[in-house]
N, C-alpha and C positions, 0 to 999 in steps of 0.2 A: 761207184761208177760216176762219171761226170760227163757233161755235154755243155753246149753253149748256154743252157738254162741254169746250169749249176749242177750240184750233186743230186742223184736220184736213185730210187730203188728200182730194181728190174720190173718189167711190166708183168702185171698179174691180171687174171680175168676173174670177175666175180659174177656168178649167176646163181639164182635160187630156184628151187623147184616150186611149183605153184602151191603145193601143200605146206611149204615152209614160210610163205608170205605172211606178213602181219604178226610174226612172233618175235620180232626184234633181232633176229640173227644178222640181217644185213647191216643194221645200224651198229651192232656189236662189232662186226668184222671191220667196218669203216673206222670206228673209234680205235680198234686195235691197230689198224694200218697207220692211222695218224700218230698214235703213241710210238710205234716203231720208227716212224720218220723223225719225230721230235727227239727220241732217245738214242738215235743212231750216233756212233762216234762222229763228232764234228757237227752233228745236227743237219737235217735236210731242211730246205726252205719251204717245203709244202708237199701236197699231194695233187697230182694232175690226173684227170680222168678223160677218156674218150667215150662219148655216148652217142649211139645211133639216134638221129633226129626223130625217126619214127617211133622210138621207144619212149613214148610220153610218160609212161609209168616210172621208168628209171629216171628221166629228167626231173620229174616231180619229187621222187625219193631223194635224189642227191641235192637238189636245190632247196627243198623244204625241210626235210628231216635232218640232213647232214650239213646244210648250209654251205654248199659249194656254189660258186658263181661262174658265169661265162668268162672264160679266160681271155686275156689280151692276145693270146696266141691262137685263138679259135678262128676257123675260117670265116665265121660271121663278122668277126672284128678285123681280120687281116685282108679279106678279099671282098670288099663291098661291091665290086663291079662284076662278080661272078654271076652266072645264070642261077636262077632259083634252085635248080636241081644239081648243081655242080658238085656239091658236097652232101654226103648222106650222114655226116656226123658233126658234132661240135665238141669242143674241148672245154671242160670245166675244171676249176681249181680251188683249192683252199690253201692259201699261202700264210706262213707263220711269221714272216719278218718283213720289215720295210725293204730290206735288201732284195729279198726274193721278189717282192711286188715290183720294185723298180726294174729288176732284171727282166721280168716277164713283160712289163710295159715297154721297155726299150726294144726287146726282140719283136714284140707285136708291132711297134711303130716301124721298125726296119722292114718287116714283112709287108705292112700296109703300103709303105712307100715303094717297095719293089713291085708289088702288084699294080699299083697306080701307074707306074712307069711302063709296065708291060701290057697294060690294058689297051 
């Protein structure tokens, strides 16, 4: 599949039962997802996640253990004039190439400019 961000895998949801936490399953699944993205025909530019802001445990897991970072296309980056509660989520990413990073930054900048004009 493809979109203006480039090629991507279909959306998946990852959730763990409380009893499974801390056993490495989430980290394993994310490593597997990243491997799928890298090994797909033609290669994908990275993995993008949507995380609920209130889920601080998930934010910590993805940013610390999996090394994802706040994406250039996340509401916190693209809509700085929004009210504090306007978005209940953020977008995090791990990008594998300079091309994917440049594409994300370009789309993020376009969104920031559009939001500034509409503010």
